[in-house]
VMD Tcl script that draws the C-alpha trace (Angstrom):
set ca {
  {-6.90 26.25 45.74}
  {-3.06 26.33 45.42}
  {-2.69 23.01 44.57}
  {-5.59 23.25 41.74}
  {-3.96 25.92 40.27}
  {-0.75 24.41 40.00}
  {-2.53 21.28 38.75}
  {-4.41 22.99 36.13}
  {-0.95 24.91 34.94}
  {0.61 21.37 34.47}
  {-2.32 19.97 32.43}
  {-2.19 22.98 29.96}
  {1.50 22.76 29.70}
  {0.99 19.32 28.79}
  {-1.90 19.90 26.65}
  {0.31 22.51 24.90}
  {3.31 20.06 24.30}
  {0.82 17.36 23.29}
  {-0.38 20.08 20.41}
  {2.96 20.79 19.58}
  {4.14 17.39 19.37}
  {2.22 16.44 16.16}
  {0.82 13.27 14.72}
  {2.44 9.81 15.94}
  {4.29 8.38 12.86}
  {4.77 5.05 14.75}
  {1.11 4.79 15.19}
  {-0.07 6.14 11.90}
  {2.40 3.30 9.98}
  {1.26 0.78 12.57}
  {-2.23 1.37 11.36}
  {-1.70 2.03 7.45}
  {1.62 0.46 6.61}
  {2.68 -2.50 8.62}
  {0.12 -4.96 7.28}
  {2.23 -5.17 4.17}
  {5.52 -3.76 4.92}
  {5.68 -5.37 8.27}
  {5.95 -3.93 11.94}
  {9.69 -3.04 11.96}
  {9.35 -2.35 7.97}
  {11.40 -5.80 7.20}
  {8.97 -8.19 5.86}
  {5.47 -8.46 4.03}
  {4.04 -8.51 0.55}
  {5.64 -5.17 -0.06}
  {9.09 -3.30 -0.24}
  {10.94 -3.68 2.96}
  {11.23 -0.34 3.99}
  {14.07 -0.56 6.49}
  {16.95 -1.84 4.15}
  {19.85 0.28 3.73}
  {19.62 -0.09 0.28}
  {15.82 1.04 0.04}
  {16.78 4.48 2.59}
  {19.71 5.00 0.80}
  {18.29 5.24 -2.83}
  {14.73 7.09 -2.29}
  {14.01 10.20 -1.21}
  {11.93 11.97 1.25}
  {9.84 13.50 -1.79}
  {9.72 9.96 -3.20}
  {8.03 8.58 0.01}
  {5.55 11.48 0.71}
  {4.25 10.99 -3.04}
  {4.06 7.43 -2.57}
  {1.89 7.47 0.76}
  {-0.33 10.39 -1.07}
  {-0.75 8.73 -4.14}
  {-0.34 4.78 -3.63}
  {-0.10 2.97 -6.49}
  {-3.52 2.82 -8.18}
  {-4.84 -0.91 -8.71}
  {-1.86 -2.51 -7.03}
  {-2.92 -3.46 -3.34}
  {-1.65 -0.16 -2.13}
  {-4.21 2.86 -1.77}
  {-3.67 6.24 -1.75}
  {-3.56 6.94 2.03}
  {-6.04 10.09 2.60}
  {-3.54 11.47 5.21}
  {-2.82 15.06 5.83}
  {0.61 16.00 5.02}
  {1.46 16.40 8.85}
  {0.36 13.09 9.16}
  {2.41 11.76 6.05}
  {5.51 13.55 7.35}
  {5.33 12.03 10.78}
  {5.34 8.39 9.37}
  {8.45 9.30 6.86}
  {10.27 10.68 10.02}
  {9.36 7.17 11.50}
  {10.83 5.26 8.73}
  {13.65 7.22 8.23}
  {14.48 6.38 11.97}
  {15.47 2.76 11.25}
  {18.17 3.92 9.16}
  {19.76 5.69 12.52}
  {19.46 2.84 14.74}
  {22.67 0.94 15.95}
  {23.20 -2.54 16.77}
  {20.67 -3.90 14.19}
  {21.22 -5.43 10.92}
  {20.29 -2.25 9.67}
  {23.95 -1.04 10.03}
  {25.45 -3.99 8.39}
  {25.21 -2.14 4.94}
  {25.65 1.33 6.45}
  {29.51 1.62 5.01}
  {28.51 0.61 1.55}
  {25.11 2.54 1.22}
  {25.88 5.58 3.36}
  {22.60 5.08 4.69}
  {21.16 9.15 5.03}
  {18.31 11.02 3.49}
  {19.25 11.42 -0.33}
  {18.06 14.04 -2.59}
  {17.82 13.79 -6.36}
  {17.66 16.33 -9.19}
  {14.44 16.65 -11.13}
  {16.24 16.91 -14.45}
  {15.19 14.08 -16.81}
  {17.53 11.70 -18.32}
  {17.97 11.31 -22.07}
  {18.54 8.10 -23.01}
  {17.34 5.69 -26.07}
  {14.18 4.08 -25.11}
  {14.51 1.55 -27.83}
  {17.95 -0.14 -26.74}
  {16.43 0.37 -23.31}
  {13.42 -1.41 -24.14}
  {15.72 -4.41 -25.32}
  {17.59 -4.00 -21.93}
  {14.30 -4.21 -19.71}
  {13.07 -7.15 -21.54}
  {16.11 -9.08 -20.54}
  {17.22 -7.91 -17.41}
  {14.22 -6.42 -15.42}
  {11.07 -8.31 -17.28}
  {11.54 -11.33 -15.30}
  {10.37 -9.63 -11.96}
  {8.80 -6.47 -13.06}
  {6.54 -8.09 -15.74}
  {7.08 -7.59 -19.58}
  {5.50 -4.22 -19.60}
  {6.56 -3.22 -16.40}
  {3.04 -4.10 -14.35}
  {5.01 -5.53 -11.34}
  {4.89 -9.26 -10.07}
  {1.68 -11.25 -9.70}
  {-0.17 -12.15 -6.59}
  {-0.40 -10.61 -3.33}
  {0.32 -13.69 -1.42}
  {3.23 -13.83 1.27}
  {4.31 -17.06 -0.15}
  {1.41 -18.71 -1.51}
  {1.45 -17.14 -5.05}
  {5.31 -16.95 -5.71}
  {8.20 -18.89 -5.27}
  {9.37 -18.84 -1.89}
  {12.92 -17.63 -2.83}
  {11.05 -14.22 -3.60}
  {10.58 -12.74 -0.34}
  {8.52 -9.59 -1.95}
  {5.99 -8.69 -4.77}
  {8.18 -6.95 -7.33}
  {6.74 -3.44 -7.61}
  {4.65 -2.27 -10.56}
  {6.82 0.42 -12.57}
  {4.28 1.01 -15.11}
  {2.13 2.78 -12.55}
  {1.18 6.08 -12.24}
  {1.72 6.35 -8.89}
  {4.99 5.23 -9.00}
  {5.62 7.42 -12.22}
  {4.65 10.50 -10.36}
  {6.49 10.00 -7.46}
  {10.09 8.47 -8.59}
  {12.63 10.95 -10.19}
  {14.68 9.56 -13.12}
  {17.69 9.92 -10.90}
  {16.00 8.07 -8.36}
  {15.09 5.21 -10.91}
  {18.97 5.31 -11.85}
  {20.22 5.35 -8.29}
  {18.13 2.23 -7.46}
  {19.36 0.54 -10.77}
  {23.25 1.49 -9.98}
  {23.11 -0.20 -6.50}
  {20.09 -2.39 -6.41}
  {18.24 -3.53 -3.34}
  {20.30 -5.78 -1.23}
  {18.25 -8.08 0.71}
  {15.80 -8.36 -2.45}
  {15.83 -10.24 -5.60}
  {16.91 -7.24 -7.34}
  {20.83 -7.72 -7.19}
  {23.20 -4.46 -7.17}
  {25.55 -6.64 -9.92}
  {23.06 -5.30 -12.57}
  {25.21 -1.69 -12.26}
  {27.93 -3.48 -12.39}
  {27.02 -5.18 -15.81}
  {25.66 -2.33 -17.55}
  {27.08 0.91 -18.68}
  {25.71 4.09 -17.69}
  {24.57 5.14 -20.78}
  {22.60 1.47 -20.87}
  {21.23 2.62 -17.47}
  {20.27 5.71 -18.88}
  {18.51 3.79 -21.53}
  {16.61 1.74 -19.13}
  {15.40 4.55 -16.98}
  {14.32 6.46 -20.55}
  {12.34 3.64 -21.52}
  {10.51 3.44 -17.99}
  {9.64 7.15 -18.12}
  {7.94 6.60 -21.59}
  {5.48 4.49 -19.43}
  {3.75 7.62 -19.16}
  {3.14 8.34 -22.73}
  {1.61 4.79 -22.90}
  {-2.17 3.63 -22.17}
  {-2.03 2.42 -18.28}
  {-1.60 -1.10 -18.17}
  {-4.59 -3.42 -16.84}
  {-3.09 -3.59 -13.25}
  {-3.56 -0.15 -12.45}
  {-7.19 0.26 -13.39}
  {-9.61 -0.39 -10.78}
  {-13.06 -2.02 -11.41}
  {-15.59 0.36 -10.38}
  {-19.15 -0.67 -9.38}
  {-21.85 1.09 -7.48}
  {-23.78 -1.90 -6.57}
  {-22.61 -3.58 -3.04}
  {-24.99 -6.23 -2.62}
  {-26.44 -8.49 -5.52}
  {-30.67 -9.01 -4.98}
  {-33.15 -10.87 -6.88}
  {-36.68 -11.56 -6.01}
  {-38.00 -14.91 -5.90}
  {-41.48 -16.23 -7.26}
  {-41.51 -19.37 -4.77}
  {-42.08 -19.28 -0.92}
  {-38.88 -19.51 1.17}
  {-38.59 -23.29 1.79}
  {-38.77 -23.57 -2.19}
  {-36.52 -20.82 -2.86}
  {-33.92 -22.32 -0.56}
  {-34.21 -26.09 -2.42}
  {-34.12 -24.14 -5.88}
  {-30.59 -22.28 -4.53}
  {-29.08 -25.93 -3.65}
  {-29.76 -27.26 -6.77}
  {-28.59 -24.13 -8.52}
  {-25.51 -24.26 -6.93}
  {-24.79 -27.74 -7.85}
  {-25.70 -27.14 -11.59}
  {-23.40 -24.35 -11.81}
  {-20.31 -26.74 -10.83}
  {-19.97 -25.36 -7.20}
  {-20.21 -28.19 -4.12}
  {-22.96 -27.35 -1.54}
  {-21.53 -27.17 1.80}
  {-24.33 -26.55 4.27}
  {-27.52 -24.04 4.74}
  {-28.45 -22.60 8.34}
  {-30.34 -19.76 9.67}
  {-28.26 -16.70 9.50}
  {-28.60 -15.91 12.90}
  {-27.35 -19.30 14.09}
  {-24.71 -18.48 16.79}
  {-25.78 -15.01 17.31}
  {-29.05 -15.75 19.13}
  {-29.81 -18.40 21.67}
  {-30.35 -22.02 20.06}
  {-33.62 -22.18 19.01}
  {-34.76 -18.63 18.67}
  {-32.92 -18.03 15.39}
  {-34.81 -16.06 12.94}
  {-36.55 -19.00 10.64}
  {-37.28 -16.31 7.88}
  {-33.80 -15.58 7.16}
  {-31.33 -18.36 6.08}
  {-27.55 -18.72 4.41}
  {-26.42 -21.02 2.03}
  {-22.64 -21.63 1.62}
  {-20.83 -23.55 -1.36}
  {-17.57 -23.30 -2.88}
  {-15.40 -24.14 -6.32}
  {-12.17 -25.21 -4.73}
  {-10.22 -24.55 -7.81}
  {-11.38 -20.88 -8.07}
  {-11.03 -20.81 -4.43}
  {-7.50 -21.37 -4.69}
  {-6.88 -19.03 -7.51}
  {-8.49 -16.41 -5.56}
  {-6.51 -16.84 -2.56}
  {-3.12 -16.90 -4.52}
  {-3.99 -13.66 -5.97}
  {-5.11 -12.04 -2.96}
  {-5.54 -13.94 0.52}
  {-7.58 -11.30 2.12}
  {-10.69 -12.41 -0.46}
  {-10.72 -15.27 2.50}
  {-12.85 -12.57 4.36}
  {-15.59 -13.21 1.80}
  {-15.27 -17.30 1.19}
  {-17.04 -19.42 1.36}
  {-19.36 -18.50 -1.46}
  {-22.83 -17.44 0.17}
  {-26.55 -16.45 -0.82}
  {-28.85 -15.63 1.80}
  {-32.71 -16.02 1.47}
  {-34.77 -13.67 3.51}
  {-38.57 -13.68 3.72}
  {-39.44 -9.89 4.59}
  {-43.37 -8.44 4.55}
  {-44.28 -11.98 2.59}
  {-41.99 -11.51 -0.10}
  {-38.80 -13.87 -0.79}
  {-35.49 -12.29 -1.64}
  {-32.11 -13.65 -2.77}
  {-28.98 -11.63 -1.87}
  {-24.92 -11.69 -2.00}
  {-22.16 -9.60 -1.74}
  {-21.04 -8.38 -5.26}
  {-17.86 -9.90 -5.68}
  {-16.67 -6.72 -8.27}
  {-16.85 -4.49 -4.92}
  {-13.59 -6.17 -3.97}
  {-11.14 -5.05 -6.64}
  {-12.15 -1.17 -5.53}
  {-12.34 -2.29 -1.81}
  {-8.56 -4.13 -1.51}
  {-6.98 -1.81 -4.78}
  {-6.28 -5.06 -6.40}
  {-6.90 -5.28 -10.43}
  {-5.57 -8.67 -10.79}
  {-8.92 -9.63 -8.69}
  {-10.99 -8.10 -11.79}
  {-11.27 -10.90 -13.76}
  {-12.03 -13.04 -10.66}
  {-14.46 -10.86 -9.08}
  {-16.60 -10.29 -12.70}
  {-16.76 -14.15 -12.93}
  {-17.83 -14.73 -9.67}
  {-20.86 -12.20 -9.92}
  {-21.92 -13.77 -13.09}
  {-22.22 -17.41 -11.10}
  {-24.39 -15.48 -8.43}
  {-26.47 -13.73 -10.59}
  {-26.64 -17.28 -12.95}
  {-27.53 -19.42 -9.84}
  {-30.38 -16.82 -8.52}
  {-31.79 -16.39 -11.91}
  {-31.57 -20.30 -11.96}
  {-33.33 -20.76 -8.49}
  {-36.11 -18.03 -9.42}
  {-37.00 -19.82 -12.62}
}
mol new
graphics top color blue
foreach p $ca { graphics top sphere $p radius 0.5 }
foreach p [lrange $ca 0 end-1] q [lrange $ca 1 end] { graphics top cylinder $p $q radius 0.2 }
display resetview
Protein backbone atom coordinates (compact mmCIF):
# COMPACT_ATOMS: atom_id res chain seq x y z
CA UNK A 1 0.00 0.00 0.00
CA UNK A 2 2.83 2.33 0.88
CA UNK A 3 4.46 1.77 -2.51
CA UNK A 4 1.17 2.44 -4.27
CA UNK A 5 0.73 5.75 -2.46
CA UNK A 6 4.27 6.81 -3.41
CA UNK A 7 3.63 5.82 -7.02
CA UNK A 8 0.39 7.79 -7.07
CA UNK A 9 2.19 10.84 -5.68
CA UNK A 10 4.84 10.64 -8.40
CA UNK A 11 2.17 10.22 -11.08
CA UNK A 12 0.29 13.21 -9.73
CA UNK A 13 3.45 15.32 -9.71
CA UNK A 14 4.33 14.21 -13.24
CA UNK A 15 0.87 15.15 -14.43
CA UNK A 16 1.21 18.53 -12.78
CA UNK A 17 4.59 19.12 -14.44
CA UNK A 18 3.12 18.19 -17.81
CA UNK A 19 0.22 20.55 -17.32
CA UNK A 20 2.62 23.35 -16.45
CA UNK A 21 4.90 22.60 -19.38
CA UNK A 22 2.26 23.75 -21.88
CA UNK A 23 2.15 23.01 -25.62
CA UNK A 24 5.16 21.44 -27.32
CA UNK A 25 6.45 24.04 -29.78
CA UNK A 26 8.69 21.59 -31.65
CA UNK A 27 5.83 19.17 -32.20
CA UNK A 28 3.45 21.95 -33.25
CA UNK A 29 6.03 23.36 -35.66
CA UNK A 30 6.66 19.93 -37.19
CA UNK A 31 2.94 19.41 -37.72
CA UNK A 32 2.01 22.87 -38.98
CA UNK A 33 5.08 24.57 -40.45
CA UNK A 34 7.89 22.18 -41.41
CA UNK A 35 6.38 21.07 -44.72
CA UNK A 36 6.97 24.54 -46.22
CA UNK A 37 9.71 26.02 -44.02
CA UNK A 38 11.84 22.93 -43.45
CA UNK A 39 12.31 20.72 -40.40
CA UNK A 40 15.00 23.06 -39.07
CA UNK A 41 13.60 26.22 -40.59
CA UNK A 42 16.30 26.36 -43.26
CA UNK A 43 14.64 25.12 -46.44
CA UNK A 44 11.41 24.76 -48.38
CA UNK A 45 9.17 27.03 -50.41
CA UNK A 46 8.63 29.41 -47.51
CA UNK A 47 10.97 31.98 -45.95
CA UNK A 48 13.94 30.29 -44.16
CA UNK A 49 12.95 31.01 -40.58
CA UNK A 50 16.25 30.08 -38.92
CA UNK A 51 18.37 32.57 -40.88
CA UNK A 52 20.02 35.13 -38.58
CA UNK A 53 19.03 37.84 -41.06
CA UNK A 54 15.39 36.81 -40.60
CA UNK A 55 15.50 36.29 -36.86
CA UNK A 56 17.11 39.71 -36.35
CA UNK A 57 14.56 41.66 -38.38
CA UNK A 58 11.20 40.26 -37.26
CA UNK A 59 9.48 40.80 -33.94
CA UNK A 60 7.65 38.22 -31.88
CA UNK A 61 4.45 40.15 -32.56
CA UNK A 62 5.03 39.74 -36.30
CA UNK A 63 5.53 36.00 -35.89
CA UNK A 64 2.41 35.66 -33.73
CA UNK A 65 0.23 37.55 -36.19
CA UNK A 66 1.69 35.74 -39.20
CA UNK A 67 0.92 32.33 -37.70
CA UNK A 68 -2.54 33.43 -36.61
CA UNK A 69 -3.57 35.21 -39.83
CA UNK A 70 -1.58 33.32 -42.43
CA UNK A 71 -1.37 34.71 -45.94
CA UNK A 72 -4.80 34.62 -47.62
CA UNK A 73 -4.53 33.07 -51.06
CA UNK A 74 -0.78 32.41 -50.72
CA UNK A 75 -0.37 28.78 -49.59
CA UNK A 76 -0.01 29.63 -45.88
CA UNK A 77 -3.45 29.34 -44.25
CA UNK A 78 -4.54 30.88 -40.97
CA UNK A 79 -3.42 28.45 -38.27
CA UNK A 80 -6.49 28.14 -36.07
CA UNK A 81 -4.13 27.51 -33.12
CA UNK A 82 -4.57 28.88 -29.61
CA UNK A 83 -2.49 31.77 -28.30
CA UNK A 84 -0.54 29.34 -26.12
CA UNK A 85 0.21 27.06 -29.08
CA UNK A 86 1.34 29.98 -31.24
CA UNK A 87 3.57 31.23 -28.44
CA UNK A 88 5.11 27.75 -28.14
CA UNK A 89 5.92 27.72 -31.87
CA UNK A 90 7.48 31.19 -31.67
CA UNK A 91 9.63 30.16 -28.69
CA UNK A 92 10.76 27.08 -30.61
CA UNK A 93 11.65 29.18 -33.66
CA UNK A 94 13.59 31.64 -31.51
CA UNK A 95 15.66 28.78 -30.10
CA UNK A 96 17.38 28.43 -33.49
CA UNK A 97 19.06 31.80 -33.03
CA UNK A 98 20.52 30.75 -29.67
CA UNK A 99 22.34 27.63 -30.84
CA UNK A 100 26.09 27.71 -31.26
CA UNK A 101 28.32 25.64 -33.47
CA UNK A 102 25.96 25.86 -36.43
CA UNK A 103 25.67 28.07 -39.46
CA UNK A 104 23.25 30.19 -37.45
CA UNK A 105 26.18 31.77 -35.62
CA UNK A 106 28.00 32.72 -38.83
CA UNK A 107 26.30 36.11 -39.09
CA UNK A 108 25.52 36.52 -35.40
CA UNK A 109 27.96 39.39 -34.92
CA UNK A 110 26.74 41.27 -37.96
CA UNK A 111 23.04 40.76 -37.26
CA UNK A 112 23.22 40.67 -33.44
CA UNK A 113 20.60 37.90 -33.37
CA UNK A 114 18.15 38.52 -30.56
CA UNK A 115 14.45 39.20 -30.22
CA UNK A 116 13.90 42.60 -31.83
CA UNK A 117 11.05 44.97 -31.13
CA UNK A 118 9.81 47.78 -33.33
CA UNK A 119 7.82 50.92 -32.82
CA UNK A 120 4.28 50.97 -34.17
CA UNK A 121 4.67 54.53 -35.39
CA UNK A 122 3.97 54.86 -39.12
CA UNK A 123 6.77 55.96 -41.40
CA UNK A 124 6.06 59.02 -43.52
CA UNK A 125 7.45 59.05 -47.04
CA UNK A 126 6.65 59.81 -50.64
CA UNK A 127 4.67 56.79 -51.92
CA UNK A 128 4.90 57.88 -55.55
CA UNK A 129 8.69 57.99 -55.39
CA UNK A 130 8.55 54.74 -53.47
CA UNK A 131 6.51 53.18 -56.27
CA UNK A 132 9.24 54.00 -58.80
CA UNK A 133 11.96 52.65 -56.51
CA UNK A 134 9.94 49.49 -55.80
CA UNK A 135 9.52 48.85 -59.54
CA UNK A 136 13.29 49.13 -60.00
CA UNK A 137 14.56 47.40 -56.87
CA UNK A 138 11.88 45.00 -55.64
CA UNK A 139 9.34 44.08 -58.33
CA UNK A 140 11.52 41.46 -60.05
CA UNK A 141 11.02 39.10 -57.10
CA UNK A 142 7.98 40.46 -55.26
CA UNK A 143 5.86 41.24 -58.32
CA UNK A 144 4.91 44.54 -59.94
CA UNK A 145 2.02 44.99 -57.51
CA UNK A 146 3.60 43.24 -54.54
CA UNK A 147 1.70 40.04 -55.29
CA UNK A 148 4.72 37.84 -54.52
CA UNK A 149 6.65 35.21 -56.44
CA UNK A 150 4.80 32.93 -58.82
CA UNK A 151 4.32 29.23 -58.20
CA UNK A 152 5.09 27.07 -55.20
CA UNK A 153 7.25 24.28 -56.61
CA UNK A 154 10.63 24.05 -54.87
CA UNK A 155 12.64 24.10 -58.09
CA UNK A 156 10.04 23.12 -60.66
CA UNK A 157 8.27 26.47 -61.06
CA UNK A 158 11.15 28.91 -60.70
CA UNK A 159 14.88 29.21 -61.49
CA UNK A 160 17.02 26.99 -59.30
CA UNK A 161 19.07 29.93 -58.05
CA UNK A 162 15.96 31.29 -56.33
CA UNK A 163 15.77 29.11 -53.25
CA UNK A 164 12.43 30.40 -52.02
CA UNK A 165 9.22 31.90 -53.31
CA UNK A 166 9.35 35.67 -52.72
CA UNK A 167 6.72 36.67 -50.12
CA UNK A 168 3.64 38.64 -51.11
CA UNK A 169 3.76 42.18 -49.72
CA UNK A 170 0.36 43.22 -51.03
CA UNK A 171 -1.39 40.74 -48.77
CA UNK A 172 -3.71 41.44 -45.84
CA UNK A 173 -1.89 38.90 -43.65
CA UNK A 174 1.51 40.50 -44.18
CA UNK A 175 0.27 44.07 -43.90
CA UNK A 176 -1.52 43.31 -40.62
CA UNK A 177 1.53 41.59 -39.15
CA UNK A 178 4.42 43.84 -40.28
CA UNK A 179 5.05 47.27 -38.79
CA UNK A 180 6.58 50.04 -40.89
CA UNK A 181 9.72 49.91 -38.76
CA UNK A 182 10.10 46.17 -39.36
CA UNK A 183 9.72 46.58 -43.12
CA UNK A 184 12.34 49.33 -43.07
CA UNK A 185 14.78 47.19 -41.06
CA UNK A 186 14.34 44.39 -43.58
CA UNK A 187 15.05 46.72 -46.48
CA UNK A 188 18.15 48.05 -44.73
CA UNK A 189 19.63 44.67 -43.79
CA UNK A 190 18.20 42.37 -46.42
CA UNK A 191 17.88 38.62 -46.02
CA UNK A 192 21.33 37.13 -46.25
CA UNK A 193 20.94 33.58 -47.53
CA UNK A 194 18.07 34.52 -49.87
CA UNK A 195 17.97 36.42 -53.18
CA UNK A 196 17.23 39.62 -51.20
CA UNK A 197 20.61 41.30 -50.84
CA UNK A 198 21.56 43.66 -48.00
CA UNK A 199 23.15 45.91 -50.61
CA UNK A 200 19.79 47.61 -51.14
CA UNK A 201 20.26 49.43 -47.87
CA UNK A 202 23.67 50.62 -49.03
CA UNK A 203 22.51 51.87 -52.43
CA UNK A 204 19.55 53.87 -51.15
CA UNK A 205 19.30 56.75 -48.75
CA UNK A 206 17.21 56.60 -45.60
CA UNK A 207 14.64 58.84 -47.30
CA UNK A 208 14.39 56.42 -50.21
CA UNK A 209 13.77 53.50 -47.85
CA UNK A 210 11.03 55.50 -46.13
CA UNK A 211 9.43 56.13 -49.53
CA UNK A 212 9.39 52.40 -50.36
CA UNK A 213 7.88 51.59 -46.97
CA UNK A 214 5.22 54.25 -47.54
CA UNK A 215 4.42 52.74 -50.94
CA UNK A 216 4.12 49.21 -49.48
CA UNK A 217 1.89 50.44 -46.66
CA UNK A 218 -0.31 52.06 -49.29
CA UNK A 219 -1.34 48.58 -50.44
CA UNK A 220 -3.80 48.61 -47.52
CA UNK A 221 -5.79 51.33 -49.28
CA UNK A 222 -5.95 49.61 -52.65
CA UNK A 223 -8.10 46.64 -53.71
CA UNK A 224 -6.65 43.25 -52.83
CA UNK A 225 -4.69 41.55 -55.57
CA UNK A 226 -6.12 38.45 -57.16
CA UNK A 227 -3.47 36.41 -55.32
CA UNK A 228 -4.99 37.27 -51.94
CA UNK A 229 -8.52 36.09 -52.71
CA UNK A 230 -9.40 32.42 -52.31
CA UNK A 231 -11.93 30.88 -54.66
CA UNK A 232 -15.04 29.82 -52.74
CA UNK A 233 -17.35 26.92 -53.60
CA UNK A 234 -19.74 24.77 -51.61
CA UNK A 235 -19.81 21.78 -53.92
CA UNK A 236 -17.12 19.16 -53.22
CA UNK A 237 -18.22 16.68 -55.88
CA UNK A 238 -19.56 17.23 -59.39
CA UNK A 239 -22.37 14.79 -60.19
CA UNK A 240 -24.54 14.18 -63.24
CA UNK A 241 -27.14 11.56 -64.08
CA UNK A 242 -26.75 9.46 -67.21
CA UNK A 243 -29.73 8.33 -69.29
CA UNK A 244 -27.73 5.28 -70.43
CA UNK A 245 -26.83 2.01 -68.76
CA UNK A 246 -23.47 1.51 -67.03
CA UNK A 247 -21.52 0.08 -69.99
CA UNK A 248 -22.82 2.67 -72.47
CA UNK A 249 -22.05 5.51 -70.07
CA UNK A 250 -18.47 4.30 -69.59
CA UNK A 251 -17.91 4.19 -73.35
CA UNK A 252 -19.51 7.62 -73.75
CA UNK A 253 -17.17 9.10 -71.13
CA UNK A 254 -14.14 7.64 -72.92
CA UNK A 255 -15.20 9.20 -76.23
CA UNK A 256 -15.98 12.54 -74.57
CA UNK A 257 -12.57 12.57 -72.91
CA UNK A 258 -10.83 12.33 -76.28
CA UNK A 259 -13.08 14.89 -77.99
CA UNK A 260 -12.24 17.39 -75.20
CA UNK A 261 -8.49 17.13 -75.96
CA UNK A 262 -7.55 14.72 -73.19
CA UNK A 263 -5.72 11.43 -73.51
CA UNK A 264 -7.57 8.38 -72.22
CA UNK A 265 -5.30 6.45 -69.84
CA UNK A 266 -7.27 3.51 -68.50
CA UNK A 267 -10.59 2.31 -67.15
CA UNK A 268 -10.94 -0.03 -64.19
CA UNK A 269 -13.30 -1.06 -61.46
CA UNK A 270 -13.21 1.44 -58.64
CA UNK A 271 -12.43 -1.17 -55.99
CA UNK A 272 -9.56 -2.76 -57.96
CA UNK A 273 -6.70 -3.36 -55.54
CA UNK A 274 -8.99 -2.79 -52.57
CA UNK A 275 -10.97 -6.00 -52.93
CA UNK A 276 -9.82 -9.54 -53.76
CA UNK A 277 -9.23 -10.01 -57.48
CA UNK A 278 -12.43 -11.06 -59.23
CA UNK A 279 -14.60 -9.72 -56.41
CA UNK A 280 -14.42 -6.01 -57.26
CA UNK A 281 -17.76 -4.20 -57.41
CA UNK A 282 -18.88 -4.43 -61.09
CA UNK A 283 -21.21 -1.43 -60.69
CA UNK A 284 -18.45 1.06 -59.91
CA UNK A 285 -15.89 2.08 -62.54
CA UNK A 286 -13.33 4.86 -62.79
CA UNK A 287 -11.97 6.42 -66.00
CA UNK A 288 -8.51 8.04 -65.89
CA UNK A 289 -7.40 10.64 -68.44
CA UNK A 290 -4.92 13.50 -68.79
CA UNK A 291 -3.95 16.64 -70.70
CA UNK A 292 -0.17 16.77 -70.19
CA UNK A 293 0.19 20.47 -70.96
CA UNK A 294 -2.40 21.28 -68.30
CA UNK A 295 -0.76 18.78 -65.96
CA UNK A 296 2.61 20.52 -66.31
CA UNK A 297 1.10 23.95 -65.62
CA UNK A 298 -0.81 22.67 -62.58
CA UNK A 299 2.23 20.99 -61.01
CA UNK A 300 4.33 24.11 -61.60
CA UNK A 301 1.72 26.19 -59.81
CA UNK A 302 1.35 23.86 -56.84
CA UNK A 303 2.86 20.34 -56.71
CA UNK A 304 0.20 19.27 -54.22
CA UNK A 305 -2.34 18.98 -57.03
CA UNK A 306 -0.55 15.73 -57.85
CA UNK A 307 -2.69 14.20 -55.09
CA UNK A 308 -5.70 14.59 -57.37
CA UNK A 309 -4.08 13.56 -60.65
CA UNK A 310 -4.51 12.10 -63.18
CA UNK A 311 -7.98 13.44 -63.94
CA UNK A 312 -10.75 10.95 -63.34
CA UNK A 313 -14.48 10.44 -63.58
CA UNK A 314 -16.26 7.72 -61.64
CA UNK A 315 -19.32 6.00 -63.10
CA UNK A 316 -21.56 4.11 -60.68
CA UNK A 317 -24.88 2.30 -60.85
CA UNK A 318 -27.10 2.68 -57.80
CA UNK A 319 -30.68 1.42 -57.53
CA UNK A 320 -30.88 1.03 -61.30
CA UNK A 321 -29.68 4.60 -61.97
CA UNK A 322 -26.29 5.52 -63.44
CA UNK A 323 -24.37 8.55 -62.18
CA UNK A 324 -21.12 10.22 -63.22
CA UNK A 325 -19.03 11.84 -60.47
CA UNK A 326 -15.77 13.80 -60.20
CA UNK A 327 -13.96 15.77 -57.53
CA UNK A 328 -14.74 19.47 -57.97
CA UNK A 329 -11.39 21.09 -58.86
CA UNK A 330 -12.64 24.43 -57.54
CA UNK A 331 -12.22 23.05 -54.05
CA UNK A 332 -8.46 22.81 -54.49
CA UNK A 333 -7.60 26.50 -54.28
CA UNK A 334 -9.45 26.76 -50.96
CA UNK A 335 -7.99 23.52 -49.57
CA UNK A 336 -4.46 24.54 -50.59
CA UNK A 337 -5.00 28.28 -49.87
CA UNK A 338 -3.47 29.05 -53.26
CA UNK A 339 -5.22 31.64 -55.42
CA UNK A 340 -2.91 30.92 -58.34
CA UNK A 341 -4.84 27.70 -58.81
CA UNK A 342 -8.12 29.57 -59.34
CA UNK A 343 -7.92 29.87 -63.12
CA UNK A 344 -6.73 26.29 -63.54
CA UNK A 345 -9.38 24.96 -61.16
CA UNK A 346 -12.13 26.85 -62.93
CA UNK A 347 -10.91 25.61 -66.31
CA UNK A 348 -10.70 22.02 -65.13
CA UNK A 349 -14.18 22.16 -63.61
CA UNK A 350 -15.56 23.29 -66.97
CA UNK A 351 -13.78 20.38 -68.68
CA UNK A 352 -15.25 17.84 -66.24
CA UNK A 353 -18.74 19.21 -66.75
CA UNK A 354 -18.32 19.31 -70.54
CA UNK A 355 -17.17 15.68 -70.62
CA UNK A 356 -20.05 14.47 -68.44
CA UNK A 357 -22.60 16.54 -70.38
CA UNK A 358 -21.34 15.12 -73.68
CA UNK A 359 -21.45 11.58 -72.27
CA UNK A 360 -25.06 12.12 -71.22
CA UNK A 361 -26.28 13.35 -74.65
